[in-house]
PDB file of N, CA, C and O in Angstrom:
ATOM      1  N   MET A   1       0.061 -11.637   2.735  1.00  0.00           N
ATOM      2  CA  MET A   1       0.129 -10.667   2.439  1.00  0.00           C
ATOM      3  C   MET A   1      -0.740  -9.347   3.129  1.00  0.00           C
ATOM      4  O   MET A   1      -1.932  -9.067   3.008  1.00  0.00           O
ATOM      5  N   THR A   2       0.340  -8.661   3.895  1.00  0.00           N
ATOM      6  CA  THR A   2      -0.085  -7.518   4.683  1.00  0.00           C
ATOM      7  C   THR A   2      -0.722  -6.148   3.545  1.00  0.00           C
ATOM      8  O   THR A   2      -0.486  -5.802   2.387  1.00  0.00           O
ATOM      9  N   LEU A   3      -1.517  -5.738   4.527  1.00  0.00           N
ATOM     10  CA  LEU A   3      -2.183  -4.619   3.901  1.00  0.00           C
ATOM     11  C   LEU A   3      -0.908  -3.845   2.837  1.00  0.00           C
ATOM     12  O   LEU A   3      -0.995  -3.539   1.647  1.00  0.00           O
ATOM     13  N   GLU A   4       0.468  -3.662   3.977  1.00  0.00           N
ATOM     14  CA  GLU A   4       1.297  -2.252   3.339  1.00  0.00           C
ATOM     15  C   GLU A   4       1.934  -3.008   1.870  1.00  0.00           C
ATOM     16  O   GLU A   4       2.775  -2.403   1.204  1.00  0.00           O
ATOM     17  N   GLN A   5       1.468  -4.292   1.484  1.00  0.00           N
ATOM     18  CA  GLN A   5       2.058  -4.884   0.304  1.00  0.00           C
ATOM     19  C   GLN A   5       1.305  -5.280  -0.707  1.00  0.00           C
ATOM     20  O   GLN A   5       1.642  -6.064  -1.595  1.00  0.00           O
ATOM     21  N   LEU A   6      -0.165  -4.508  -0.526  1.00  0.00           N
ATOM     22  CA  LEU A   6      -0.942  -4.209  -1.633  1.00  0.00           C
ATOM     23  C   LEU A   6      -0.564  -3.334  -2.575  1.00  0.00           C
ATOM     24  O   LEU A   6       0.168  -2.366  -2.368  1.00  0.00           O
ATOM     25  N   THR A   7      -1.044  -3.647  -3.620  1.00  0.00           N
ATOM     26  CA  THR A   7      -0.838  -2.313  -4.931  1.00  0.00           C
ATOM     27  C   THR A   7      -2.338  -2.377  -5.783  1.00  0.00           C
ATOM     28  O   THR A   7      -3.032  -3.383  -5.635  1.00  0.00           O
ATOM     29  N   PRO A   8      -2.781  -1.324  -6.631  1.00  0.00           N
ATOM     30  CA  PRO A   8      -3.746  -1.247  -7.274  1.00  0.00           C
ATOM     31  C   PRO A   8      -3.949  -2.625  -7.611  1.00  0.00           C
ATOM     32  O   PRO A   8      -3.132  -3.524  -7.412  1.00  0.00           O
ATOM     33  N   GLY A   9      -5.225  -2.758  -8.197  1.00  0.00           N
ATOM     34  CA  GLY A   9      -5.655  -4.519  -8.548  1.00  0.00           C
ATOM     35  C   GLY A   9      -5.873  -5.542  -7.624  1.00  0.00           C
ATOM     36  O   GLY A   9      -6.504  -6.555  -7.924  1.00  0.00           O
ATOM     37  N   ASP A  10      -5.334  -5.319  -6.383  1.00  0.00           N
ATOM     38  CA  ASP A  10      -5.465  -6.353  -5.606  1.00  0.00           C
ATOM     39  C   ASP A  10      -6.446  -6.764  -4.683  1.00  0.00           C
ATOM     40  O   ASP A  10      -6.324  -5.963  -3.757  1.00  0.00           O
ATOM     41  N   LEU A  11      -7.315  -7.522  -4.414  1.00  0.00           N
ATOM     42  CA  LEU A  11      -8.219  -8.081  -3.722  1.00  0.00           C
ATOM     43  C   LEU A  11      -8.177  -7.367  -2.384  1.00  0.00           C
ATOM     44  O   LEU A  11      -7.127  -6.787  -2.106  1.00  0.00           O
ATOM     45  N   VAL A  12      -9.224  -7.331  -1.482  1.00  0.00           N
ATOM     46  CA  VAL A  12      -9.498  -7.121  -0.164  1.00  0.00           C
ATOM     47  C   VAL A  12     -10.730  -7.448   0.043  1.00  0.00           C
ATOM     48  O   VAL A  12     -11.504  -7.565  -0.907  1.00  0.00           O
ATOM     49  N   TYR A  13     -11.160  -7.675   1.467  1.00  0.00           N
ATOM     50  CA  TYR A  13     -12.277  -7.495   1.861  1.00  0.00           C
ATOM     51  C   TYR A  13     -12.319  -6.627   3.426  1.00  0.00           C
ATOM     52  O   TYR A  13     -11.493  -6.485   4.328  1.00  0.00           O
ATOM     53  N   ALA A  14     -13.891  -6.098   3.180  1.00  0.00           N
ATOM     54  CA  ALA A  14     -13.896  -5.400   4.132  1.00  0.00           C
ATOM     55  C   ALA A  14     -13.754  -6.411   5.457  1.00  0.00           C
ATOM     56  O   ALA A  14     -13.857  -7.637   5.490  1.00  0.00           O
ATOM     57  N   ALA A  15     -13.511  -5.566   6.417  1.00  0.00           N
ATOM     58  CA  ALA A  15     -13.578  -6.383   7.582  1.00  0.00           C
ATOM     59  C   ALA A  15     -14.393  -5.207   8.713  1.00  0.00           C
ATOM     60  O   ALA A  15     -14.134  -5.466   9.888  1.00  0.00           O
ATOM     61  N   SER A  16     -14.989  -4.417   8.582  1.00  0.00           N
ATOM     62  CA  SER A  16     -16.144  -3.905   9.334  1.00  0.00           C
ATOM     63  C   SER A  16     -17.193  -3.089   8.261  1.00  0.00           C
ATOM     64  O   SER A  16     -16.997  -2.786   7.084  1.00  0.00           O
ATOM     65  N   HIS A  17     -18.414  -2.846   9.153  1.00  0.00           N
ATOM     66  CA  HIS A  17     -19.259  -2.149   7.881  1.00  0.00           C
ATOM     67  C   HIS A  17     -19.064  -0.803   7.868  1.00  0.00           C
ATOM     68  O   HIS A  17     -19.108  -0.059   8.848  1.00  0.00           O
ATOM     69  N   ILE A  18     -18.779  -0.409   6.372  1.00  0.00           N
ATOM     70  CA  ILE A  18     -18.117   0.576   6.013  1.00  0.00           C
ATOM     71  C   ILE A  18     -19.706   1.668   5.330  1.00  0.00           C
ATOM     72  O   ILE A  18     -20.411   1.405   4.356  1.00  0.00           O
ATOM     73  N   TYR A  19     -19.801   2.747   6.199  1.00  0.00           N
ATOM     74  CA  TYR A  19     -20.681   3.743   5.310  1.00  0.00           C
ATOM     75  C   TYR A  19     -20.069   5.263   4.843  1.00  0.00           C
ATOM     76  O   TYR A  19     -19.168   6.007   5.232  1.00  0.00           O
ATOM     77  N   ASN A  20     -21.144   5.274   3.732  1.00  0.00           N
ATOM     78  CA  ASN A  20     -20.444   6.770   3.478  1.00  0.00           C
ATOM     79  C   ASN A  20     -20.516   8.204   4.142  1.00  0.00           C
ATOM     80  O   ASN A  20     -21.460   8.993   4.099  1.00  0.00           O
ATOM     81  N   ASP A  21     -19.501   8.326   4.659  1.00  0.00           N
ATOM     82  CA  ASP A  21     -19.483   9.661   5.126  1.00  0.00           C
ATOM     83  C   ASP A  21     -19.503  10.583   4.852  1.00  0.00           C
ATOM     84  O   ASP A  21     -18.940  11.520   5.418  1.00  0.00           O
ATOM     85  N   GLY A  22     -20.431  10.629   3.494  1.00  0.00           N
ATOM     86  CA  GLY A  22     -20.316  12.410   2.753  1.00  0.00           C
ATOM     87  C   GLY A  22     -19.518  12.390   1.646  1.00  0.00           C
ATOM     88  O   GLY A  22     -19.467  13.335   0.859  1.00  0.00           O
ATOM     89  N   GLY A  23     -18.720  11.106   1.497  1.00  0.00           N
ATOM     90  CA  GLY A  23     -17.611  12.049   0.612  1.00  0.00           C
ATOM     91  C   GLY A  23     -17.705  11.642  -0.721  1.00  0.00           C
ATOM     92  O   GLY A  23     -16.933  11.988  -1.615  1.00  0.00           O
ATOM     93  N   ILE A  24     -19.106  10.560  -0.888  1.00  0.00           N
ATOM     94  CA  ILE A  24     -19.352  10.336  -1.936  1.00  0.00           C
ATOM     95  C   ILE A  24     -20.535  10.538  -2.835  1.00  0.00           C
ATOM     96  O   ILE A  24     -21.490   9.776  -2.684  1.00  0.00           O
ATOM     97  N   PRO A  25     -20.581  11.391  -3.671  1.00  0.00           N
ATOM     98  CA  PRO A  25     -21.488  12.260  -4.212  1.00  0.00           C
ATOM     99  C   PRO A  25     -22.958  11.355  -4.763  1.00  0.00           C
ATOM    100  O   PRO A  25     -22.835  10.275  -5.340  1.00  0.00           O
ATOM    101  N   ASP A  26     -24.065  11.865  -4.535  1.00  0.00           N
ATOM    102  CA  ASP A  26     -25.336  10.859  -5.274  1.00  0.00           C
ATOM    103  C   ASP A  26     -25.630   9.858  -4.563  1.00  0.00           C
ATOM    104  O   ASP A  26     -26.563   9.142  -4.926  1.00  0.00           O
ATOM    105  N   ILE A  27     -24.894   9.555  -3.355  1.00  0.00           N
ATOM    106  CA  ILE A  27     -25.078   8.168  -2.515  1.00  0.00           C
ATOM    107  C   ILE A  27     -25.466   9.265  -1.498  1.00  0.00           C
ATOM    108  O   ILE A  27     -25.087  10.424  -1.662  1.00  0.00           O
ATOM    109  N   PRO A  28     -26.509   8.748  -0.052  1.00  0.00           N
ATOM    110  CA  PRO A  28     -26.681   9.517   0.773  1.00  0.00           C
ATOM    111  C   PRO A  28     -26.215   9.370   1.899  1.00  0.00           C
ATOM    112  O   PRO A  28     -26.270   8.192   2.252  1.00  0.00           O
ATOM    113  N   GLN A  29     -25.650  10.233   2.842  1.00  0.00           N
ATOM    114  CA  GLN A  29     -25.082  10.135   3.932  1.00  0.00           C
ATOM    115  C   GLN A  29     -25.069   8.954   4.767  1.00  0.00           C
ATOM    116  O   GLN A  29     -26.171   8.477   5.036  1.00  0.00           O
ATOM    117  N   ASP A  30     -24.137   8.444   5.184  1.00  0.00           N
ATOM    118  CA  ASP A  30     -24.568   7.100   5.748  1.00  0.00           C
ATOM    119  C   ASP A  30     -25.083   5.762   5.694  1.00  0.00           C
ATOM    120  O   ASP A  30     -25.383   4.953   6.572  1.00  0.00           O
ATOM    121  N   ALA A  31     -25.115   5.727   4.170  1.00  0.00           N
ATOM    122  CA  ALA A  31     -25.391   5.151   3.256  1.00  0.00           C
ATOM    123  C   ALA A  31     -24.542   3.419   3.311  1.00  0.00           C
ATOM    124  O   ALA A  31     -23.336   3.399   3.065  1.00  0.00           O
ATOM    125  N   LEU A  32     -25.109   2.368   3.568  1.00  0.00           N
ATOM    126  CA  LEU A  32     -23.969   1.057   3.711  1.00  0.00           C
ATOM    127  C   LEU A  32     -23.330   1.146   2.305  1.00  0.00           C
ATOM    128  O   LEU A  32     -23.998   1.323   1.286  1.00  0.00           O
ATOM    129  N   LEU A  33     -21.952   1.007   2.329  1.00  0.00           N
ATOM    130  CA  LEU A  33     -21.333   0.817   0.851  1.00  0.00           C
ATOM    131  C   LEU A  33     -20.686  -0.732   0.861  1.00  0.00           C
ATOM    132  O   LEU A  33     -20.396  -1.312  -0.185  1.00  0.00           O
ATOM    133  N   ALA A  34     -20.443  -1.497   2.597  1.00  0.00           N
ATOM    134  CA  ALA A  34     -19.832  -2.491   2.481  1.00  0.00           C
ATOM    135  C   ALA A  34     -20.168  -3.117   3.826  1.00  0.00           C
ATOM    136  O   ALA A  34     -20.128  -2.501   4.891  1.00  0.00           O
ATOM    137  N   GLU A  35     -20.569  -4.652   3.655  1.00  0.00           N
ATOM    138  CA  GLU A  35     -20.873  -5.211   5.287  1.00  0.00           C
ATOM    139  C   GLU A  35     -19.320  -6.108   5.208  1.00  0.00           C
ATOM    140  O   GLU A  35     -18.634  -6.458   4.247  1.00  0.00           O
ATOM    141  N   PRO A  36     -19.179  -6.256   6.513  1.00  0.00           N
ATOM    142  CA  PRO A  36     -17.981  -7.577   7.026  1.00  0.00           C
ATOM    143  C   PRO A  36     -17.696  -8.507   5.825  1.00  0.00           C
ATOM    144  O   PRO A  36     -18.630  -9.305   5.898  1.00  0.00           O
ATOM    145  N   GLY A  37     -16.911  -8.878   4.717  1.00  0.00           N
ATOM    146  CA  GLY A  37     -16.836  -9.914   4.007  1.00  0.00           C
ATOM    147  C   GLY A  37     -16.798  -9.455   2.825  1.00  0.00           C
ATOM    148  O   GLY A  37     -16.180 -10.180   2.045  1.00  0.00           O
ATOM    149  N   THR A  38     -17.328  -8.304   2.294  1.00  0.00           N
ATOM    150  CA  THR A  38     -17.153  -7.819   1.005  1.00  0.00           C
ATOM    151  C   THR A  38     -16.417  -7.663   0.386  1.00  0.00           C
ATOM    152  O   THR A  38     -15.643  -6.745   0.655  1.00  0.00           O
ATOM    153  N   LYS A  39     -16.195  -8.493  -0.870  1.00  0.00           N
ATOM    154  CA  LYS A  39     -14.929  -8.561  -1.762  1.00  0.00           C
ATOM    155  C   LYS A  39     -14.769  -6.937  -2.445  1.00  0.00           C
ATOM    156  O   LYS A  39     -15.694  -6.232  -2.848  1.00  0.00           O
ATOM    157  N   GLY A  40     -13.532  -6.659  -2.431  1.00  0.00           N
ATOM    158  CA  GLY A  40     -13.027  -5.580  -3.290  1.00  0.00           C
ATOM    159  C   GLY A  40     -11.889  -5.366  -3.809  1.00  0.00           C
ATOM    160  O   GLY A  40     -10.941  -6.084  -3.491  1.00  0.00           O
ATOM    161  N   VAL A  41     -11.716  -4.136  -4.893  1.00  0.00           N
ATOM    162  CA  VAL A  41     -10.492  -4.302  -5.415  1.00  0.00           C
ATOM    163  C   VAL A  41      -9.912  -2.906  -4.839  1.00  0.00           C
ATOM    164  O   VAL A  41     -10.675  -1.956  -4.664  1.00  0.00           O
ATOM    165  N   ILE A  42      -8.754  -2.834  -4.596  1.00  0.00           N
ATOM    166  CA  ILE A  42      -7.737  -1.269  -4.398  1.00  0.00           C
ATOM    167  C   ILE A  42      -7.792  -1.056  -5.954  1.00  0.00           C
ATOM    168  O   ILE A  42      -7.475  -1.811  -6.873  1.00  0.00           O
ATOM    169  N   ILE A  43      -8.339   0.324  -5.945  1.00  0.00           N
ATOM    170  CA  ILE A  43      -7.865   1.300  -7.004  1.00  0.00           C
ATOM    171  C   ILE A  43      -6.384   2.683  -7.398  1.00  0.00           C
ATOM    172  O   ILE A  43      -5.820   3.123  -8.400  1.00  0.00           O
ATOM    173  N   GLU A  44      -6.327   2.883  -5.959  1.00  0.00           N
ATOM    174  CA  GLU A  44      -5.418   3.713  -5.773  1.00  0.00           C
ATOM    175  C   GLU A  44      -4.845   3.247  -4.232  1.00  0.00           C
ATOM    176  O   GLU A  44      -5.498   2.442  -3.568  1.00  0.00           O
ATOM    177  N   THR A  45      -3.554   3.830  -3.719  1.00  0.00           N
ATOM    178  CA  THR A  45      -3.439   4.365  -2.383  1.00  0.00           C
ATOM    179  C   THR A  45      -2.817   5.758  -1.994  1.00  0.00           C
ATOM    180  O   THR A  45      -2.396   6.532  -2.853  1.00  0.00           O
ATOM    181  N   GLY A  46      -2.797   5.929  -1.144  1.00  0.00           N
ATOM    182  CA  GLY A  46      -2.514   7.520  -0.996  1.00  0.00           C
ATOM    183  C   GLY A  46      -2.610   7.674   0.581  1.00  0.00           C
ATOM    184  O   GLY A  46      -2.502   6.769   1.408  1.00  0.00           O
ATOM    185  N   HIS A  47      -2.897   9.367   0.871  1.00  0.00           N
ATOM    186  CA  HIS A  47      -2.945   9.920   2.057  1.00  0.00           C
ATOM    187  C   HIS A  47      -3.454  11.411   2.171  1.00  0.00           C
ATOM    188  O   HIS A  47      -3.028  12.428   1.623  1.00  0.00           O
ATOM    189  N   LEU A  48      -4.685  11.193   3.212  1.00  0.00           N
ATOM    190  CA  LEU A  48      -4.937  12.731   3.104  1.00  0.00           C
ATOM    191  C   LEU A  48      -4.011  13.631   3.728  1.00  0.00           C
ATOM    192  O   LEU A  48      -3.359  13.213   4.685  1.00  0.00           O
ATOM    193  N   GLU A  49      -3.864  14.780   3.333  1.00  0.00           N
ATOM    194  CA  GLU A  49      -3.402  16.061   3.482  1.00  0.00           C
ATOM    195  C   GLU A  49      -3.306  16.439   5.258  1.00  0.00           C
ATOM    196  O   GLU A  49      -2.371  16.963   5.864  1.00  0.00           O
ATOM    197  N   GLU A  50      -4.895  15.862   5.884  1.00  0.00           N
ATOM    198  CA  GLU A  50      -4.365  15.952   7.383  1.00  0.00           C
ATOM    199  C   GLU A  50      -4.203  14.512   8.209  1.00  0.00           C
ATOM    200  O   GLU A  50      -3.881  14.376   9.389  1.00  0.00           O
ATOM    201  N   SER A  51      -4.385  13.923   7.653  1.00  0.00           N
ATOM    202  CA  SER A  51      -2.920  12.808   8.133  1.00  0.00           C
ATOM    203  C   SER A  51      -2.032  12.192   7.304  1.00  0.00           C
ATOM    204  O   SER A  51      -2.210  11.051   6.877  1.00  0.00           O
ATOM    205  N   PRO A  52      -0.964  12.960   7.014  1.00  0.00           N
ATOM    206  CA  PRO A  52       0.264  12.061   5.983  1.00  0.00           C
ATOM    207  C   PRO A  52       0.585  11.075   6.223  1.00  0.00           C
ATOM    208  O   PRO A  52       0.750  10.275   5.302  1.00  0.00           O
ATOM    209  N   GLU A  53       0.827  10.674   7.636  1.00  0.00           N
ATOM    210  CA  GLU A  53       1.234   9.580   8.388  1.00  0.00           C
ATOM    211  C   GLU A  53       0.483   7.888   7.926  1.00  0.00           C
ATOM    212  O   GLU A  53       0.915   6.738   7.845  1.00  0.00           O
ATOM    213  N   ARG A  54      -0.510   8.403   7.766  1.00  0.00           N
ATOM    214  CA  ARG A  54      -1.542   7.475   7.671  1.00  0.00           C
ATOM    215  C   ARG A  54      -2.186   6.860   5.920  1.00  0.00           C
ATOM    216  O   ARG A  54      -2.907   7.552   5.201  1.00  0.00           O
ATOM    217  N   VAL A  55      -1.747   5.597   5.603  1.00  0.00           N
ATOM    218  CA  VAL A  55      -1.925   5.091   4.420  1.00  0.00           C
ATOM    219  C   VAL A  55      -3.915   5.045   4.488  1.00  0.00           C
ATOM    220  O   VAL A  55      -4.620   4.603   5.395  1.00  0.00           O
ATOM    221  N   LEU A  56      -4.310   5.645   3.240  1.00  0.00           N
ATOM    222  CA  LEU A  56      -5.656   5.486   2.884  1.00  0.00           C
ATOM    223  C   LEU A  56      -5.898   4.610   1.345  1.00  0.00           C
ATOM    224  O   LEU A  56      -5.418   4.849   0.237  1.00  0.00           O
ATOM    225  N   TYR A  57      -6.843   3.515   1.795  1.00  0.00           N
ATOM    226  CA  TYR A  57      -7.114   2.744   0.232  1.00  0.00           C
ATOM    227  C   TYR A  57      -8.192   3.309  -0.436  1.00  0.00           C
ATOM    228  O   TYR A  57      -9.036   3.741   0.349  1.00  0.00           O
ATOM    229  N   LEU A  58      -8.536   3.498  -1.945  1.00  0.00           N
ATOM    230  CA  LEU A  58      -9.123   3.760  -2.392  1.00  0.00           C
ATOM    231  C   LEU A  58      -9.888   1.963  -3.203  1.00  0.00           C
ATOM    232  O   LEU A  58      -9.239   1.157  -3.869  1.00  0.00           O
ATOM    233  N   VAL A  59     -10.960   1.888  -2.921  1.00  0.00           N
ATOM    234  CA  VAL A  59     -11.524   0.386  -2.702  1.00  0.00           C
ATOM    235  C   VAL A  59     -12.764   0.586  -3.435  1.00  0.00           C
ATOM    236  O   VAL A  59     -13.721   1.220  -2.990  1.00  0.00           O
ATOM    237  N   ARG A  60     -12.716   0.042  -4.538  1.00  0.00           N
ATOM    238  CA  ARG A  60     -13.963  -0.571  -5.367  1.00  0.00           C
ATOM    239  C   ARG A  60     -14.709  -1.791  -4.574  1.00  0.00           C
ATOM    240  O   ARG A  60     -14.287  -2.913  -4.855  1.00  0.00           O
ATOM    241  N   PHE A  61     -15.690  -1.713  -3.688  1.00  0.00           N
ATOM    242  CA  PHE A  61     -16.917  -2.886  -3.549  1.00  0.00           C
ATOM    243  C   PHE A  61     -17.447  -3.406  -4.390  1.00  0.00           C
ATOM    244  O   PHE A  61     -18.006  -2.753  -5.272  1.00  0.00           O
ATOM    245  N   GLU A  62     -17.435  -4.648  -4.379  1.00  0.00           N
ATOM    246  CA  GLU A  62     -19.096  -5.555  -5.361  1.00  0.00           C
ATOM    247  C   GLU A  62     -20.069  -5.276  -4.846  1.00  0.00           C
ATOM    248  O   GLU A  62     -19.939  -4.779  -3.727  1.00  0.00           O
ATOM    249  N   ASP A  63     -21.388  -5.440  -5.348  1.00  0.00           N
ATOM    250  CA  ASP A  63     -22.405  -5.289  -4.767  1.00  0.00           C
ATOM    251  C   ASP A  63     -23.183  -7.029  -4.914  1.00  0.00           C
ATOM    252  O   ASP A  63     -22.611  -8.062  -5.262  1.00  0.00           O
ATOM    253  N   SER A  64     -24.262  -6.891  -4.615  1.00  0.00           N
ATOM    254  CA  SER A  64     -24.633  -8.373  -4.973  1.00  0.00           C
ATOM    255  C   SER A  64     -24.578  -8.917  -6.090  1.00  0.00           C
ATOM    256  O   SER A  64     -24.341 -10.122  -6.166  1.00  0.00           O
ATOM    257  N   GLU A  65     -24.793  -8.116  -7.246  1.00  0.00           N
ATOM    258  CA  GLU A  65     -24.920  -8.638  -8.277  1.00  0.00           C
ATOM    259  C   GLU A  65     -23.420  -8.584  -9.033  1.00  0.00           C
ATOM    260  O   GLU A  65     -23.248  -8.619 -10.252  1.00  0.00           O
ATOM    261  N   LEU A  66     -22.505  -8.501  -8.126  1.00  0.00           N
ATOM    262  CA  LEU A  66     -20.913  -8.763  -8.512  1.00  0.00           C
ATOM    263  C   LEU A  66     -20.701  -7.124  -8.980  1.00  0.00           C
ATOM    264  O   LEU A  66     -19.510  -6.814  -9.002  1.00  0.00           O
ATOM    265  N   ASN A  67     -21.327  -6.394  -9.230  1.00  0.00           N
ATOM    266  CA  ASN A  67     -20.979  -5.002  -9.804  1.00  0.00           C
ATOM    267  C   ASN A  67     -20.180  -4.333  -9.029  1.00  0.00           C
ATOM    268  O   ASN A  67     -20.423  -4.244  -7.825  1.00  0.00           O
ATOM    269  N   LEU A  68     -19.266  -3.845  -9.504  1.00  0.00           N
ATOM    270  CA  LEU A  68     -18.163  -2.741  -8.525  1.00  0.00           C
ATOM    271  C   LEU A  68     -19.001  -1.112  -8.353  1.00  0.00           C
ATOM    272  O   LEU A  68     -19.594  -0.429  -9.188  1.00  0.00           O
ATOM    273  N   GLY A  69     -18.706  -0.884  -6.788  1.00  0.00           N
ATOM    274  CA  GLY A  69     -19.488   0.141  -6.614  1.00  0.00           C
ATOM    275  C   GLY A  69     -18.153   1.835  -6.981  1.00  0.00           C
ATOM    276  O   GLY A  69     -17.157   2.058  -7.669  1.00  0.00           O
ATOM    277  N   PRO A  70     -18.864   2.436  -6.189  1.00  0.00           N
ATOM    278  CA  PRO A  70     -18.131   3.700  -6.527  1.00  0.00           C
ATOM    279  C   PRO A  70     -17.011   3.743  -5.525  1.00  0.00           C
ATOM    280  O   PRO A  70     -17.082   3.155  -4.446  1.00  0.00           O
ATOM    281  N   PRO A  71     -15.666   4.667  -6.026  1.00  0.00           N
ATOM    282  CA  PRO A  71     -14.440   4.333  -5.269  1.00  0.00           C
ATOM    283  C   PRO A  71     -14.883   4.765  -3.728  1.00  0.00           C
ATOM    284  O   PRO A  71     -15.895   5.443  -3.550  1.00  0.00           O
ATOM    285  N   THR A  72     -14.207   4.405  -2.840  1.00  0.00           N
ATOM    286  CA  THR A  72     -14.843   4.654  -1.371  1.00  0.00           C
ATOM    287  C   THR A  72     -13.217   4.695  -0.680  1.00  0.00           C
ATOM    288  O   THR A  72     -12.536   3.670  -0.715  1.00  0.00           O
ATOM    289  N   GLY A  73     -12.857   5.551  -0.265  1.00  0.00           N
ATOM    290  CA  GLY A  73     -11.565   5.735   1.068  1.00  0.00           C
ATOM    291  C   GLY A  73     -12.097   4.719   2.234  1.00  0.00           C
ATOM    292  O   GLY A  73     -13.194   4.810   2.785  1.00  0.00           O
ATOM    293  N   CYS A  74     -11.188   3.823   2.473  1.00  0.00           N
ATOM    294  CA  CYS A  74     -10.749   3.230   3.554  1.00  0.00           C
ATOM    295  C   CYS A  74      -9.380   3.281   4.298  1.00  0.00           C
ATOM    296  O   CYS A  74      -8.263   3.201   3.787  1.00  0.00           O
ATOM    297  N   TRP A  75      -9.710   3.435   5.646  1.00  0.00           N
ATOM    298  CA  TRP A  75      -8.903   3.253   6.270  1.00  0.00           C
ATOM    299  C   TRP A  75      -8.064   1.382   6.648  1.00  0.00           C
ATOM    300  O   TRP A  75      -8.588   0.297   6.394  1.00  0.00           O
ATOM    301  N   PRO A  76      -6.936   1.588   7.180  1.00  0.00           N
ATOM    302  CA  PRO A  76      -6.372  -0.142   6.814  1.00  0.00           C
ATOM    303  C   PRO A  76      -7.474  -0.932   7.640  1.00  0.00           C
ATOM    304  O   PRO A  76      -8.183  -1.818   7.165  1.00  0.00           O
ATOM    305  N   GLU A  77      -7.509  -0.460   8.985  1.00  0.00           N
ATOM    306  CA  GLU A  77      -8.697  -1.308  10.033  1.00  0.00           C
ATOM    307  C   GLU A  77      -9.835  -1.606   9.473  1.00  0.00           C
ATOM    308  O   GLU A  77     -10.539  -2.444  10.037  1.00  0.00           O
ATOM    309  N   GLU A  78     -10.119  -1.220   8.692  1.00  0.00           N
ATOM    310  CA  GLU A  78     -11.057  -1.554   7.759  1.00  0.00           C
ATOM    311  C   GLU A  78     -11.260  -2.257   6.595  1.00  0.00           C
ATOM    312  O   GLU A  78     -12.216  -2.420   5.837  1.00  0.00           O
ATOM    313  N   LEU A  79      -9.863  -2.716   6.656  1.00  0.00           N
ATOM    314  CA  LEU A  79      -9.918  -3.984   5.408  1.00  0.00           C
ATOM    315  C   LEU A  79      -9.273  -5.035   6.185  1.00  0.00           C
ATOM    316  O   LEU A  79      -8.571  -5.070   7.196  1.00  0.00           O
ATOM    317  N   SER A  80      -9.805  -5.969   5.275  1.00  0.00           N
ATOM    318  CA  SER A  80      -8.990  -7.739   5.035  1.00  0.00           C
ATOM    319  C   SER A  80      -8.059  -7.882   4.152  1.00  0.00           C
ATOM    320  O   SER A  80      -8.106  -7.231   3.109  1.00  0.00           O
ATOM    321  N   THR A  81      -7.207  -8.620   4.371  1.00  0.00           N
ATOM    322  CA  THR A  81      -6.468  -9.450   2.751  1.00  0.00           C
ATOM    323  C   THR A  81      -7.234 -10.869   2.959  1.00  0.00           C
ATOM    324  O   THR A  81      -7.548 -11.558   1.989  1.00  0.00           O
ATOM    325  N   THR A  82      -7.500 -11.237   4.249  1.00  0.00           N
ATOM    326  CA  THR A  82      -8.112 -12.578   4.249  1.00  0.00           C
ATOM    327  C   THR A  82      -9.692 -12.789   3.763  1.00  0.00           C
ATOM    328  O   THR A  82     -10.447 -11.909   4.176  1.00  0.00           O
ATOM    329  N   GLU A  83     -10.211 -13.677   3.064  1.00  0.00           N
ATOM    330  CA  GLU A  83     -11.456 -13.255   2.856  1.00  0.00           C
ATOM    331  C   GLU A  83     -12.171 -13.768   4.440  1.00  0.00           C
ATOM    332  O   GLU A  83     -11.491 -14.454   5.203  1.00  0.00           O
ATOM    333  N   ILE A  84     -13.120 -13.487   4.685  1.00  0.00           N
ATOM    334  CA  ILE A  84     -14.281 -13.667   6.328  1.00  0.00           C
ATOM    335  C   ILE A  84     -15.511 -13.880   5.789  1.00  0.00           C
ATOM    336  O   ILE A  84     -15.909 -13.625   4.653  1.00  0.00           O
ATOM    337  N   GLU A  85     -16.140 -14.427   6.820  1.00  0.00           N
ATOM    338  CA  GLU A  85     -17.526 -14.630   6.329  1.00  0.00           C
ATOM    339  C   GLU A  85     -18.433 -13.618   6.490  1.00  0.00           C
ATOM    340  O   GLU A  85     -18.488 -12.833   7.437  1.00  0.00           O
ATOM    341  N   LYS A  86     -19.098 -13.665   5.589  1.00  0.00           N
ATOM    342  CA  LYS A  86     -20.450 -12.434   5.425  1.00  0.00           C
ATOM    343  C   LYS A  86     -21.127 -12.349   6.460  1.00  0.00           C
ATOM    344  O   LYS A  86     -21.432 -13.409   7.005  1.00  0.00           O
ATOM    345  N   SER A  87     -21.475 -11.359   6.924  1.00  0.00           N
ATOM    346  CA  SER A  87     -22.661 -11.144   8.517  1.00  0.00           C
ATOM    347  C   SER A  87     -23.889 -11.249   7.438  1.00  0.00           C
ATOM    348  O   SER A  87     -25.057 -11.180   7.822  1.00  0.00           O
TER     349      SER A  87
END
């Protein structure tokens, strides 16, 4: 399955380190949100007004205790549909 076929509720994995770019309140800017291989669930897909041609995925990643973290905006290149080994 490709990212384009995914819908809310589908599982994805972080393909790279994902940091807070300042868009998530109450979490320090540049805080690590997910390392490669972290499992997440898509909660929404959409587009940024500045980049309407690019799909943006809103994902909640699991923490070490399997709790879902805050909604995090991710570009397709930051996600994988196949499980990858955590670094």
